[in-house]
Every structure is written in structure tokens, then in C-alpha cells.
N, C-alpha and C positions, 0 to 999 in steps of 0.2 A: 426761808425763815422757819423757825420752829413751829410745829403743828399747833401747839397750845397758844402761841402768840397769834398765829393766823386765825385760829378759832375766835379769840377774844376780839380782834379788830373787826372781823366779819360781823360779829354780833353787836358790837358797838354801832356799826352802820345800820343794822336792822333795828335795834332798839331805839335809836334816836329818830329814825324815820317813823317808827310806830308811834312814838310819843307825839311827834309833830302832827301826825294824822289824827290822833285822838283829839288833840287840841283843835284841829281844823274842823273835825266833825261837829264838836260841841259848839264852836263859835258860829258856824254856818247855821246850825239848827236854832240857836238863840236868835239870830237875825231872821230866820225863816218864820219864827213865831210872830214877828212884827208885821209880816206881809199877809198873814192869814186874815180872812174876813172876820169881822166881829162875831163872837160867839163860837168860833171854831175851837175845839179842844186842842191843847198842845199835844204834839206827837213825839213822845220820847221812846216808846217801845220800838218803833222802826230803827231808831238810831242804835239802840242796844243790839237789836237783831242783826244789823248789817256788820257789826264787829265780830259776829260769830260766837258771842258769849251770852246769848239770851238764856240758855238753860242754866248756866252758872249764876246769872243774875236772879232768876226766879227761885233758885235754891236759897238765896240770901235776903230777898226783899219780897214783900207781899204785893206791893203796887208799883207801877212804873210812873213816877212823877218826875218833874224837873229835878227835885232835890235828890231822889234816890238814884236817878240815872247819872247825874253829874258826880255824885259821891262814888258810885260804882266805877265809872269810867276814869275818874281822876285820882281818887285817893285810896281806893279799897285795896288793902294788902292781900285780900283773898282773891282778887282778880289779877292773875299774872300778866294780863295785857293792859292793866290800867296805866295811866300816865305816870303815876308815881312808881309803880313796879318796873316799868320799862326804863325809867331814868335811873332807878337804883341798880338794876342789872347792868346797864351801860356803864355806870360809875364803877361797879365792882370789877367789871372786865377791864376798864381803863386803868384801875389801880394796879392790876396785875401786869400791865405792859407799859408802865410809865416811860421806859426807855425807848419804846417804839413810837408813841404818839408825841406830839409837841406839847410844850408847857402851856401854850395858849389854848389848845384843845382841852387839856385837863382842867385848867382853871375855869374855862367857860362851862364845861360839863358839870363840874362840881358846883358852881354858882347856880346853874339851872336846877340841879337836884335840890339844893338848899332852898331855893325859891318855892318849890312845891312841897317840901317836907317840913318846913318850919311851922310853929304852932299857930301862926296867924294866917296861913294859906287858905284854910277853909273859909274863914271870915272874909278874906279878900275876894273870894269867889262870890260869896253872898252879896257883898257890897258893890263890886265892880266886875262882873263876870266877863264883859266884853274886853276890858283892858287886860284882865288876867290871861285869857286864852289867846288874845292877839300877841301878847308878849311871848308866850310859849311857842307860837307859830314862828315868830321872828327868831327865837332862840335856836330852833331847829335849823333854820336857813343859815344862821350865822355859824353854827357848828360845821355845816357842809362847806361854807366858804373858808373857814379856818383849816379844815382838812385839806382842801384843794391848794391853799396858799402857804401852809406851813409844814407840809409833809413832802418828802421826796416821792415822786410818782413812780415808785417801784412796787414790789410785791405787796407790802403792807397797805399801801394806798389802794391798790387794785382789789384786795380782799375787802376793804371797807366799802369801796364803791360797789362791788359785787353784792354785798349784803344789803346796802341801801337800795339798790335798784330792784333787786328781787322783792324786797319788802314793799317798795313803792308800786311795783306792778300789781302785787296782791291787793294793796289798799285802793288803787284806782279801779280795779275790777269790782271791789266791794262798793265803792262809790256809785258805779254804774248800777249795781244791784239795789242800791238805796231806793231807786224809783219803784222797784217791785214791792218793797216793803211799805212804801208810803201809800200806794194804791188809792189815791184821792179821786181818780176818775177824770173825765173830760173837763169839768169846771176848774180843776186844779192843775191841769196838765202843764201849762206854761210856767207856773210858779214852781212846781216840783222839778221840772227840767232845769230851771234856773238854779235851784238849790244844788242839784247834782253838779252842774258846771262850777258853781262857786266853791263847792267842796274840793274840787280839783284845781282851784285857782285858774280856771279856764274860761270863765264867762266873758271877760273883756276881750281876750284873743279870739274866742269863738265868734263874738259879735262882729269884730273887725273882718273876720274871714267869711262868715256866712250870713250874718244879719239875723234873720228869723230863727226862732228856736224850733227846729225840726228833729224829730226823734232819730231818723236815719242818719242825719248829718252829725248829731251829737254822739251817737254810738261810734260812727266812723272816726270822729275827732278824738274821743277819749281812748278808743281801743286800737285804732289802726294808723293814726296820723304819725308819719315818720319824722316830722319836724317839730312837734310839740313836746317839750321836755318831760311832761308828766303823762304822756300816753303810754299804754301798756307796750305797744310796739317799740317806742323809743327806749323805754326802760330795758326791754329784752335785748335790743341791739347793743346798748351800753354794757349790760351784764355779760353778754356773750363776748364782747370785745375784751373786758377785763379778765374773764375766765381764760381766754386764749393767750392773753398777755402773761398770765401766771404759768400756764402749762407750756407755752411755746409752740403749741400746735397751730398750724395755719387755719385761718377762718375758712369754713366750708368743709373741713375735715374733722374727724374726732378720733381720739385714742381712749378716752375714758367715758363712762356712762353720763357724767354730768354734762360734758360737751355735747353728747348725742341728744340728751333730753332738752337742753336749752336751745340747741340748734334746730331741733325739730319743731319746738313750740314757736320760735321766732319765725321759721319758714312758714309754718301754718298760718300765722297772722299776716305775713307778707302777701299771701295769696288768698286771703279771705276778703269778702265784701260785706258791708254792713247789712245789705239785703239778705244775705245768707244767714247772718247771725240772728236777725229778727225773725226769719222764717223758721229757724230752729227753736226760737224762744230765747229772749235775752237772759232770763234767769237761769234757764237750763244751760245755755252756753257759758255763762259766767261760772256756774258750779263746776262744769267740766274743766274750764280754764284754771280755776283755783286748785283743783286736784293735780293738774299737770305741773303747775308752779310748785306745789308741795313736793311732788316727785323729783323735780329738778333740784329743789333745795336739799332734799334728803340725799341726792346723789353727790352734791357738793360736799356735804358733811361727811359722807362715807369716804370720799376720795381724799380729803385733806385734814380732817380734824380728829382729835381724840374724842372718844364718845362721852366722857364725863366732863363736858364743857361747863363753864361758869354761867349758870343761870339761863342756858338755852331752853326756850320754850317753843 
């Protein structure tokens, strides 16, 4: 397929996943506030920090409150990773490849963008934030389902899946790092780990598998679990599968840098234990992991896409 079309469908996958995760972060943090002991101040700065946009936020806002954090993460045009910015970029990419994606995908994406961009959106967040962000989380999942059900599973579908899974791996690693930014100490340990698992839609499945909230098992579950669809390892396995489906190179070998970097990272996680991650330091390990994910993403772009892509950030 054309490089520009591949670029657009790849970034649609990334931007929709990014938007869903922003909605997920905010929704879980709103519920987290309800579990805090009386008198405990709301913690919105850690939420902004884990997105990687704290410096940009501090340039635009004097204080970190519920109102400023939600506005920055949801509606701020000056934040290229805000929910609105991500949906707008996805929509512009989709507009340029209407012949590649299905009509159902376009209509759903367009409706979701209008839901966030209309004049009443900010007031709806103020009046009913839980409903607003829950609807956006479901919208992201519905788009993924429409992609799987209404597109031929050829190159375009694999590029969309590749983008979505690379983005998801990055966001799950950031969710793990959320615990570092919370820093509530021993009294808050169980509540904070519960927030981390909820942010990855993993709490219920983790409880069924392991019961008690234990740091080592949570790290293994979100980072290394091969059967949990939102773990970093599962995402990298799927991303590598789609990359090799595009190139035709057999799994376990490589011809281009993107295959090498993604394969090395997937193999590294396959032979890593949670105890080793914690011994290195979870925050330090996640920082290094995000750098490697960025390098793999850069290699994908260099291998397949024109450099002046639509809205790529």
C-alpha cells in the first residue's frame, strides 16, 4: 500500500489508543479520589506527570487542580496529547484515507470527535465526569472492534494494529510508573496498586489470578504476562506479529531495523523476571523501556512512512 496511507492508518491506531488511555487515566483518578481517607488532598499532579507532559502543563497553568488537569488532558489545544488533540489528529488522518478504512470506522470516529469538540462538552464534564469519560473509554474499544470486524486483515489492518499496540505498550508502562509518582507510602500502598491495576482494566482479572495485591505479582502481570491482552509483553508480541506480516520476514529473523529493535525488546521481556525489574528499580526500568519503545517506533517510521506525516507527534 502507499506509504502515506500506511502512515495515516498507523497513526489512527496510535491516536485512538492514546485518547482512550487519557480517558481511562482521568476516570480512574476520579474514582481514586472517592477511596482516599477524609481530608486527603486530591492528587492530580501525578496524573499529569505520568503522561509525560508535566513541563508543558506547568508552562500553561499555575496550579494543578482537578479543573486545570482535566482541562489540559481533555480539551487543551496547546497539548498535542490531549484527548481532543488526539481525536482531531486521528480524524484528519482518517479523512485522508476514506477509501482505506470502512464507513463504520469513519462515522464512529467522527461522532466521537464531535462528542468532545462540541460547545457543551466542557459543561458535560463538569456536571457528569464519570459518565463522560466512561463513554470515551467505550468509544475507543468500539473503534477497535469495528477495525477488526469491518476491515480486511491485510496490510492496512496490520499497520493500524501495529500502531495501536506500540501505543498501548507505552501507556501500560506509564501506568506502572504512576505508582512512582503517587508516592503515598505504606498506608496507601494497597489503594495505589489498585488504582494502577484499574487504570489498565486489569484489577478484576488480577484478583482472579492472584488474589492479594502484591507488588512483584502486579509488575509481572502488567509487564510480563503473555496471556493478558494489555500487558506490555502481550502488546509487543502482537506488534511484532503485525510487523512481520507486513514485511514477510519470518518471526525470529530480521531484515530491517524496526524488526530488530522490536524483536530485541520482546525477547528481553520474555526472559525478564519481576524480581530483576524491582531490583533495578521500577521507575528506572520503565524509563529505559519507554526509550526502547520510542526507538522501535522511530525505526518503523523510518522504514515505511513519509516524514511529513499528518499530525504525527
